[in-house]
N, C-alpha and C positions, 0 to 999 in steps of 0.2 A: 158858336155854331158855325157850320156849314150849309151854305145854301145852294142847291141847285134846281136850276129854272129848266123843265122840259114843254116842247109844245101840247096843248091841251089832248091834243090826238093819241101822241106818244102817251100821256097820263093814262088816258083810259084804255089803251092796249096794255097798258102794264097793269092797271087795276084789274081787268079781265082776265089777263093772266093767272094773276093770283089768287083770284076769285077760284076759277078753275082747278088749280092746283089743290086749293085747300078743300074743295069740294072732293075730288079725287081720292087724295090722301085719305080723307075722314073715311069714305066707304071702302078703299083697300084696308086699313088698318082695322077697321073693324069686321073685317073679313076673314082674318087670320086666324085660323087655325089655334085654339089653345089648348094644350096638354095638359092633364091632371098635373096638380104641385107633386105629388108625391113622385110622377115619372119623370118631372124635369129635376126636382132633387135627387133622384136615384141616378141619371144621365151624369150629374154634376160628380155623383161619388164616385158612379163608375170608371171616370177617367182617373181618379186616384191622385190628383193635383189639389185635392182642398181637405181642409182638416174639419175634423169633426164640429168643432166650434162654430165653423163658418157656414157648414151644412146647415147645421141648426138656424142661425142668423137667416139663413137665405128662408128656408122655410117658412122661418115665423115672419120676417118680410113680404113673401108672398101670399100669404095669409090675411096681412093686415091691407096689402096694396088693392088698387082698381083692378087689378089682373082677376082675383077671382070673382070680385062684385059684376066685372062684364061677363064673365063665362056664364053666368046665370042666366 
């Protein structure tokens, strides 16, 4: 294991920045507008790039994921 030694002042600064980033990221990601699952799958289908099996798996996965739970 490698060890890095930095001054306590630098450590405190880095820790403060990390906490601020986490707080900002949490609020940013929770504010993202979530489209309905059918619309997401429809957009994938409309591209013509994905197989029917993939689209079924995508929809099933989205319905099981935290995506749907977070939307409620």
